[in-house]
BAFI-844115 format. One record per residue: residue in one letter; x, y, z of N, C-alpha, C in turn. Coordinates in steps of 0.2 Angstrom, whole numbers, always signed. Example, Ala and Ser with C-alpha at 12.3 -4.5 7.8 and 13.67 -1.06 7.14 Angstrom:
2
+------+-------+-------+-------+-------+-------+-------+-------+-------+-------+
| code |  n.px |  n.py |  n.pz | ca.px | ca.py | ca.pz |  c.px |  c.py |  c.pz |
+------+-------+-------+-------+-------+-------+-------+-------+-------+-------+
|    a |   +66 |   -28 |   +39 |   +62 |   -22 |   +39 |   +66 |   -16 |   +39 |
|    s |   +64 |   -11 |   +35 |   +68 |    -5 |   +36 |   +64 |    +0 |   +39 |
+------+-------+-------+-------+-------+-------+-------+-------+-------+-------+
! end
This chain:
179
+------+-------+-------+-------+-------+-------+-------+-------+-------+-------+
| code |  n.px |  n.py |  n.pz | ca.px | ca.py | ca.pz |  c.px |  c.py |  c.pz |
+------+-------+-------+-------+-------+-------+-------+-------+-------+-------+
|    x |  -107 |   -34 |  -403 |  -104 |   -34 |  -397 |  -104 |   -40 |  -393 |
|    x |   -99 |   -42 |  -389 |  -100 |   -48 |  -385 |  -104 |   -47 |  -379 |
|    x |  -105 |   -53 |  -376 |  -108 |   -53 |  -370 |  -103 |   -55 |  -364 |
|    x |  -104 |   -51 |  -358 |  -100 |   -52 |  -353 |  -104 |   -55 |  -347 |
|    x |  -101 |   -58 |  -342 |  -104 |   -61 |  -337 |  -102 |   -58 |  -330 |
|    x |  -106 |   -55 |  -326 |  -104 |   -52 |  -319 |  -104 |   -58 |  -314 |
|    x |   -98 |   -59 |  -312 |   -97 |   -65 |  -307 |  -100 |   -63 |  -300 |
|    x |  -101 |   -56 |  -299 |  -104 |   -54 |  -292 |  -111 |   -55 |  -292 |
|    x |  -115 |   -53 |  -297 |  -122 |   -54 |  -298 |  -125 |   -59 |  -302 |
|    x |  -120 |   -63 |  -305 |  -122 |   -69 |  -309 |  -127 |   -67 |  -315 |
|    x |  -126 |   -61 |  -318 |  -130 |   -60 |  -324 |  -125 |   -58 |  -330 |
|    x |  -128 |   -58 |  -336 |  -125 |   -57 |  -342 |  -127 |   -50 |  -344 |
|    x |  -122 |   -46 |  -347 |  -123 |   -39 |  -349 |  -119 |   -38 |  -355 |
|    x |  -120 |   -33 |  -359 |  -117 |   -31 |  -365 |  -111 |   -26 |  -364 |
|    x |  -112 |   -21 |  -360 |  -106 |   -16 |  -359 |  -105 |   -15 |  -352 |
|    x |  -110 |   -14 |  -347 |  -108 |   -13 |  -340 |  -114 |   -16 |  -336 |
|    x |  -112 |   -20 |  -331 |  -117 |   -23 |  -327 |  -122 |   -18 |  -324 |
|    x |  -128 |   -19 |  -325 |  -133 |   -14 |  -322 |  -133 |   -14 |  -315 |
|    x |  -133 |   -21 |  -312 |  -133 |   -21 |  -305 |  -127 |   -18 |  -301 |
|    x |  -121 |   -19 |  -304 |  -115 |   -15 |  -302 |  -116 |    -8 |  -302 |
|    x |  -119 |    -5 |  -307 |  -120 |    +2 |  -308 |  -125 |    +4 |  -302 |
|    x |  -130 |    +0 |  -301 |  -135 |    +2 |  -296 |  -131 |    +2 |  -289 |
|    x |  -127 |    -3 |  -288 |  -124 |    -4 |  -281 |  -119 |    +2 |  -280 |
|    x |  -115 |    +4 |  -285 |  -111 |   +10 |  -285 |  -115 |   +16 |  -283 |
|    x |  -120 |   +17 |  -287 |  -125 |   +23 |  -286 |  -127 |   +23 |  -278 |
|    x |  -129 |   +17 |  -276 |  -131 |   +17 |  -269 |  -126 |   +19 |  -264 |
|    x |  -120 |   +16 |  -265 |  -114 |   +18 |  -261 |  -113 |   +26 |  -261 |
|    x |  -113 |   +28 |  -267 |  -112 |   +36 |  -268 |  -117 |   +40 |  -264 |
|    x |  -124 |   +37 |  -265 |  -129 |   +41 |  -261 |  -128 |   +40 |  -254 |
|    x |  -126 |   +35 |  -251 |  -125 |   +34 |  -244 |  -119 |   +38 |  -242 |
|    x |  -114 |   +39 |  -246 |  -109 |   +43 |  -244 |  -111 |   +50 |  -244 |
|    x |  -115 |   +53 |  -248 |  -117 |   +59 |  -249 |  -122 |   +61 |  -243 |
|    x |  -126 |   +56 |  -241 |  -131 |   +57 |  -235 |  -127 |   +57 |  -229 |
|    x |  -122 |   +53 |  -228 |  -117 |   +53 |  -222 |  -114 |   +60 |  -221 |
|    x |  -111 |   +62 |  -227 |  -108 |   +69 |  -227 |  -113 |   +75 |  -225 |
|    x |  -119 |   +74 |  -228 |  -124 |   +80 |  -226 |  -126 |   +79 |  -219 |
|    x |  -126 |   +73 |  -216 |  -128 |   +72 |  -209 |  -123 |   +76 |  -205 |
|    x |  -116 |   +74 |  -206 |  -111 |   +77 |  -202 |  -111 |   +85 |  -203 |
|    x |  -112 |   +87 |  -209 |  -112 |   +95 |  -210 |  -118 |   +98 |  -206 |
|    x |  -124 |   +94 |  -206 |  -130 |   +97 |  -203 |  -129 |   +97 |  -195 |
|    x |  -125 |   +92 |  -193 |  -124 |   +92 |  -185 |  -119 |   +98 |  -184 |
|    x |  -114 |   +99 |  -188 |  -110 |  +105 |  -187 |  -113 |  +111 |  -187 |
|    x |  -118 |  +112 |  -192 |  -121 |  +118 |  -193 |  -126 |  +119 |  -186 |
|    x |  -129 |  +114 |  -184 |  -133 |  +114 |  -179 |  -130 |  +116 |  -172 |
|    x |  -124 |  +113 |  -171 |  -120 |  +115 |  -165 |  -118 |  +123 |  -166 |
|    x |  -116 |  +125 |  -172 |  -114 |  +132 |  -172 |  -120 |  +137 |  -171 |
|    x |  -126 |  +135 |  -173 |  -132 |  +139 |  -172 |  -134 |  +139 |  -165 |
|    x |  -133 |  +133 |  -161 |  -134 |  +133 |  -154 |  -129 |  +137 |  -150 |
|    x |  -123 |  +137 |  -152 |  -118 |  +142 |  -149 |  -120 |  +149 |  -151 |
|    x |  -122 |  +151 |  -157 |  -124 |  +157 |  -158 |  -130 |  +160 |  -154 |
|    x |  -135 |  +155 |  -154 |  -141 |  +157 |  -150 |  -139 |  +158 |  -143 |
|    x |  -135 |  +154 |  -140 |  -133 |  +155 |  -133 |  -129 |  +161 |  -132 |
|    x |  -125 |  +163 |  -136 |  -121 |  +169 |  -136 |  -126 |  +175 |  -137 |
|    x |  -131 |  +174 |  -141 |  -135 |  +180 |  -142 |  -140 |  +181 |  -136 |
|    x |  -142 |  +175 |  -133 |  -146 |  +176 |  -127 |  -142 |  +178 |  -121 |
|    x |  -135 |  +176 |  -121 |  -131 |  +177 |  -115 |  -125 |  +181 |  -117 |
|    x |  -126 |  +187 |  -119 |  -120 |  +191 |  -122 |  -115 |  +194 |  -117 |
|    x |  -117 |  +193 |  -110 |  -112 |  +196 |  -105 |  -107 |  +191 |  -102 |
|    x |  -105 |  +193 |   -96 |  -100 |  +189 |   -93 |  -103 |  +186 |   -86 |
|    x |  -108 |  +190 |   -84 |  -111 |  +188 |   -77 |  -118 |  +187 |   -78 |
|    x |  -121 |  +182 |   -73 |  -128 |  +180 |   -73 |  -132 |  +186 |   -70 |
|    x |  -138 |  +188 |   -73 |  -142 |  +192 |   -70 |  -146 |  +189 |   -64 |
|    x |  -146 |  +192 |   -58 |  -150 |  +189 |   -53 |  -157 |  +188 |   -53 |
|    x |  -160 |  +192 |   -58 |  -167 |  +192 |   -59 |  -169 |  +187 |   -65 |
|    x |  -166 |  +188 |   -71 |  -169 |  +184 |   -76 |  -164 |  +177 |   -77 |
|    x |  -158 |  +177 |   -74 |  -154 |  +172 |   -74 |  -150 |  +171 |   -81 |
|    x |  -151 |  +176 |   -86 |  -147 |  +175 |   -92 |  -140 |  +178 |   -90 |
|    x |  -135 |  +176 |   -94 |  -129 |  +179 |   -93 |  -128 |  +185 |   -98 |
|    x |  -130 |  +191 |   -95 |  -131 |  +197 |   -99 |  -127 |  +203 |   -96 |
|    x |  -124 |  +202 |   -90 |  -121 |  +208 |   -87 |  -114 |  +208 |   -88 |
|    x |  -112 |  +214 |   -90 |  -104 |  +216 |   -90 |  -103 |  +218 |   -83 |
|    x |   -96 |  +217 |   -81 |   -94 |  +219 |   -74 |   -96 |  +226 |   -72 |
|    x |  -100 |  +227 |   -66 |  -102 |  +233 |   -64 |  -108 |  +236 |   -67 |
|    x |  -111 |  +232 |   -71 |  -117 |  +235 |   -74 |  -123 |  +237 |   -69 |
|    x |  -127 |  +242 |   -70 |  -132 |  +244 |   -66 |  -139 |  +241 |   -68 |
|    x |  -139 |  +239 |   -74 |  -146 |  +237 |   -76 |  -144 |  +231 |   -81 |
|    x |  -149 |  +226 |   -81 |  -149 |  +220 |   -86 |  -152 |  +222 |   -92 |
|    x |  -148 |  +221 |   -98 |  -151 |  +223 |  -104 |  -156 |  +219 |  -107 |
|    x |  -157 |  +213 |  -104 |  -163 |  +209 |  -106 |  -169 |  +211 |  -102 |
|    x |  -169 |  +210 |   -95 |  -175 |  +211 |   -91 |  -176 |  +218 |   -88 |
|    x |  -171 |  +222 |   -89 |  -171 |  +229 |   -87 |  -171 |  +230 |   -79 |
|    x |  -170 |  +225 |   -76 |  -170 |  +225 |   -68 |  -163 |  +229 |   -66 |
|    x |  -164 |  +232 |   -60 |  -158 |  +236 |   -57 |  -153 |  +230 |   -54 |
|    x |  -147 |  +232 |   -54 |  -142 |  +227 |   -51 |  -139 |  +231 |   -45 |
|    x |  -139 |  +228 |   -40 |  -137 |  +232 |   -33 |  -129 |  +231 |   -33 |
|    x |  -127 |  +236 |   -29 |  -120 |  +236 |   -27 |  -118 |  +229 |   -23 |
|    x |  -123 |  +227 |   -19 |  -122 |  +221 |   -15 |  -120 |  +215 |   -19 |
|    x |  -124 |  +215 |   -25 |  -123 |  +209 |   -30 |  -116 |  +209 |   -32 |
|    x |  -113 |  +215 |   -34 |  -107 |  +215 |   -37 |  -101 |  +214 |   -31 |
|    x |  -103 |  +216 |   -25 |   -98 |  +214 |   -19 |   -98 |  +206 |   -19 |
|    x |  -104 |  +203 |   -19 |  -104 |  +196 |   -19 |  -100 |  +192 |   -25 |
|    x |  -101 |  +195 |   -30 |   -98 |  +193 |   -36 |   -90 |  +193 |   -35 |
|    x |   -88 |  +199 |   -33 |   -81 |  +200 |   -31 |   -78 |  +195 |   -26 |
|    x |   -82 |  +194 |   -21 |   -80 |  +189 |   -16 |   -79 |  +182 |   -19 |
|    x |   -84 |  +180 |   -23 |   -84 |  +174 |   -26 |   -78 |  +173 |   -30 |
|    x |   -76 |  +178 |   -34 |   -70 |  +178 |   -39 |   -64 |  +178 |   -35 |
|    x |   -64 |  +182 |   -29 |   -58 |  +182 |   -25 |   -57 |  +175 |   -22 |
|    x |   -62 |  +171 |   -20 |   -62 |  +165 |   -17 |   -59 |  +160 |   -22 |
|    x |   -62 |  +161 |   -28 |   -60 |  +156 |   -34 |   -52 |  +157 |   -35 |
|    x |   -50 |  +164 |   -35 |   -43 |  +165 |   -37 |   -39 |  +162 |   -31 |
|    x |   -41 |  +163 |   -25 |   -37 |  +160 |   -19 |   -37 |  +152 |   -20 |
|    x |   -42 |  +149 |   -21 |   -42 |  +142 |   -22 |   -38 |  +140 |   -28 |
|    x |   -38 |  +143 |   -33 |   -34 |  +142 |   -39 |   -26 |  +143 |   -37 |
|    x |   -25 |  +148 |   -33 |   -18 |  +149 |   -31 |   -16 |  +144 |   -27 |
|    x |   -20 |  +141 |   -22 |   -19 |  +136 |   -17 |   -17 |  +130 |   -21 |
|    x |   -21 |  +128 |   -26 |   -20 |  +122 |   -30 |   -14 |  +122 |   -34 |
|    x |   -12 |  +128 |   -37 |    -6 |  +129 |   -40 |    +0 |  +128 |   -36 |
|    x |    -1 |  +131 |   -30 |    +5 |  +130 |   -25 |    +6 |  +123 |   -23 |
|    x |    +0 |  +120 |   -22 |    +1 |  +113 |   -20 |    +4 |  +109 |   -25 |
|    x |    +2 |  +110 |   -32 |    +5 |  +107 |   -37 |   +12 |  +108 |   -38 |
|    x |   +14 |  +115 |   -37 |   +21 |  +117 |   -37 |   +25 |  +113 |   -31 |
|    x |   +22 |  +113 |   -25 |   +26 |  +109 |   -20 |   +26 |  +102 |   -21 |
|    x |   +21 |   +99 |   -24 |   +22 |   +92 |   -26 |   +27 |   +90 |   -31 |
|    x |   +27 |   +95 |   -36 |   +33 |   +94 |   -41 |   +39 |   +95 |   -38 |
|    x |   +40 |  +100 |   -34 |   +47 |  +101 |   -30 |   +49 |   +95 |   -26 |
|    x |   +44 |   +92 |   -23 |   +45 |   +86 |   -18 |   +47 |   +80 |   -23 |
|    x |   +43 |   +79 |   -28 |   +45 |   +74 |   -33 |   +53 |   +75 |   -35 |
|    x |   +54 |   +81 |   -37 |   +61 |   +83 |   -40 |   +66 |   +81 |   -34 |
|    x |   +64 |   +83 |   -28 |   +69 |   +82 |   -22 |   +70 |   +75 |   -21 |
|    x |   +65 |   +71 |   -21 |   +65 |   +64 |   -20 |   +69 |   +60 |   -26 |
|    x |   +68 |   +63 |   -32 |   +72 |   +60 |   -37 |   +79 |   +61 |   -37 |
|    x |   +81 |   +67 |   -34 |   +88 |   +69 |   -33 |   +91 |   +65 |   -28 |
|    x |   +87 |   +64 |   -22 |   +90 |   +60 |   -17 |   +91 |   +53 |   -19 |
|    x |   +86 |   +50 |   -23 |   +87 |   +43 |   -26 |   +93 |   +43 |   -30 |
|    x |   +94 |   +48 |   -34 |  +100 |   +48 |   -39 |  +106 |   +48 |   -35 |
|    x |  +106 |   +53 |   -30 |  +112 |   +53 |   -26 |  +113 |   +46 |   -22 |
|    x |  +108 |   +43 |   -19 |  +109 |   +37 |   -16 |  +112 |   +31 |   -21 |
|    x |  +109 |   +31 |   -27 |  +112 |   +27 |   -32 |  +119 |   +28 |   -33 |
|    x |  +121 |   +34 |   -34 |  +128 |   +36 |   -36 |  +132 |   +34 |   -30 |
|    x |  +130 |   +36 |   -24 |  +134 |   +34 |   -18 |  +135 |   +26 |   -18 |
|    x |  +129 |   +22 |   -19 |  +130 |   +15 |   -19 |  +135 |   +13 |   -24 |
|    x |  +135 |   +16 |   -30 |  +139 |   +14 |   -36 |  +146 |   +15 |   -33 |
|    x |  +147 |   +21 |   -31 |  +154 |   +23 |   -28 |  +157 |   +18 |   -23 |
|    x |  +152 |   +17 |   -18 |  +154 |   +12 |   -13 |  +156 |    +5 |   -16 |
|    x |  +152 |    +3 |   -20 |  +153 |    -4 |   -24 |  +160 |    -4 |   -27 |
|    x |  +161 |    +2 |   -31 |  +167 |    +3 |   -35 |  +173 |    +3 |   -30 |
|    x |  +173 |    +6 |   -24 |  +178 |    +7 |   -19 |  +179 |    +0 |   -16 |
|    x |  +174 |    -4 |   -15 |  +174 |   -11 |   -12 |  +178 |   -15 |   -17 |
|    x |  +176 |   -15 |   -23 |  +179 |   -19 |   -29 |  +186 |   -17 |   -29 |
|    x |  +188 |   -10 |   -29 |  +195 |    -9 |   -30 |  +199 |   -11 |   -24 |
|    x |  +196 |   -11 |   -18 |  +199 |   -14 |   -12 |  +201 |   -21 |   -13 |
|    x |  +196 |   -25 |   -15 |  +197 |   -32 |   -16 |  +202 |   -33 |   -21 |
|    x |  +202 |   -29 |   -27 |  +207 |   -30 |   -32 |  +214 |   -29 |   -29 |
|    x |  +214 |   -24 |   -25 |  +221 |   -22 |   -22 |  +223 |   -28 |   -17 |
|    x |  +218 |   -31 |   -13 |  +220 |   -36 |    -9 |  +222 |   -42 |   -13 |
|    x |  +219 |   -44 |   -18 |  +221 |   -50 |   -22 |  +228 |   -48 |   -25 |
|    x |  +229 |   -42 |   -28 |  +235 |   -40 |   -31 |  +241 |   -41 |   -25 |
|    x |  +239 |   -39 |   -19 |  +244 |   -39 |   -14 |  +246 |   -46 |   -12 |
|    x |  +240 |   -50 |   -12 |  +241 |   -58 |   -10 |  +245 |   -61 |   -16 |
|    x |  +244 |   -59 |   -22 |  +248 |   -62 |   -28 |  +255 |   -61 |   -27 |
|    x |  +257 |   -54 |   -25 |  +264 |   -52 |   -25 |  +267 |   -56 |   -19 |
|    x |  +263 |   -56 |   -13 |  +266 |   -60 |    -7 |  +267 |   -67 |    -9 |
|    x |  +262 |   -70 |   -12 |  +264 |   -77 |   -14 |  +269 |   -78 |   -19 |
|    x |  +270 |   -73 |   -23 |  +275 |   -73 |   -28 |  +282 |   -73 |   -25 |
|    x |  +282 |   -68 |   -20 |  +289 |   -67 |   -16 |  +290 |   -73 |   -12 |
|    x |  +285 |   -76 |    -9 |  +286 |   -82 |    -5 |  +289 |   -88 |    -9 |
|    x |  +286 |   -89 |   -15 |  +288 |   -94 |   -20 |  +295 |   -93 |   -22 |
|    x |  +297 |   -86 |   -23 |  +304 |   -84 |   -25 |  +308 |   -86 |   -19 |
|    x |  +306 |   -84 |   -13 |  +310 |   -85 |    -7 |  +312 |   -93 |    -6 |
|    x |  +306 |   -97 |    -7 |  +307 |  -104 |    -6 |  +312 |  -107 |   -12 |
|    x |  +311 |  -105 |   -18 |  +315 |  -107 |   -23 |  +322 |  -105 |   -22 |
|    x |  +323 |   -99 |   -19 |  +330 |   -96 |   -18 |  +333 |  -101 |   -12 |
|    x |  +329 |  -102 |    -7 |  +332 |  -106 |    -2 |  +333 |  -113 |    -4 |
|    x |  +329 |  -116 |    -8 |  +330 |  -123 |   -11 |  +337 |  -123 |   -15 |
|    x |  +338 |  -118 |   -19 |  +344 |  -118 |   -23 |  +350 |  -117 |   -18 |
|    x |  +349 |  -113 |   -13 |  +355 |  -112 |    -8 |  +356 |  -118 |    -5 |
|    x |  +351 |  -122 |    -2 |  +351 |  -128 |    +1 |  +355 |  -133 |    -3 |
|    x |  +353 |  -133 |   -10 |  +355 |  -138 |   -15 |  +363 |  -137 |   -15 |
|    x |  +365 |  -130 |   -16 |  +372 |  -129 |   -16 |  +376 |  -131 |   -10 |
|    x |  +373 |  -129 |    -4 |  +376 |  -131 |    +2 |  +377 |  -139 |    +2 |
|    x |  +371 |  -142 |    +1 |  +371 |  -150 |    +1 |  +376 |  -152 |    -4 |
|    x |  +377 |  -149 |   -10 |  +382 |  -151 |   -15 |  +389 |  -150 |   -12 |
|    x |  +390 |  -145 |    -9 |  +397 |  -144 |    -6 |  +398 |  -149 |    +0 |
|    x |  +393 |  -150 |    +4 |  +395 |  -155 |    +9 |  +396 |  -162 |    +6 |
|    x |  +392 |  -163 |    +1 |  +393 |  -170 |    -2 |  +400 |  -170 |    -5 |
|    x |  +402 |  -164 |    -8 |  +409 |  -164 |   -11 |  +415 |  -165 |    -6 |
|    x |  +414 |  -164 |    +0 |  +419 |  -164 |    +5 |  +419 |  -172 |    +7 |
|    x |  +414 |  -175 |    +7 |  +414 |  -183 |    +8 |  +416 |  -187 |    +2 |
|    x |  +416 |  -184 |    -3 |  +418 |  -189 |    -9 |  +425 |  -188 |   -11 |
+------+-------+-------+-------+-------+-------+-------+-------+-------+-------+
! end
């Protein structure tokens, strides 16, 4: 078999450059490690979420243990077994109502702002259309004026030419009397 030369590593080899094989293996190893690292992070995030949901299976925070273990209207916390008072649920309801009101106010302000933007855009559109119509009307008036002036000048020239011919004929007749 013949000998080959690797231009990258500057060595001679018989079938495959051992340094190229080693480099390719290192690249493959790094790729696998990177993939495993990403998968490990994803599994870790899922485990954290699962542990959080396991420790906090409810919708509301217990006022005693502070875990989110309570379902609406619950009388006892399933984690710490403390009693939950009616006063606590009244406070929760008041907070939820305040949150709903704030959310409704924000939505109303956003709706009003959107309507105001639409109104201003419509007014601007109407102003632009009105301006275009006025400019068009002004242009038409100017064109009409120029056209009227051209007709007037044309008639004036025609009148002058007619008078000139008439005067020429009169002058010719007068001259014919004296000749």
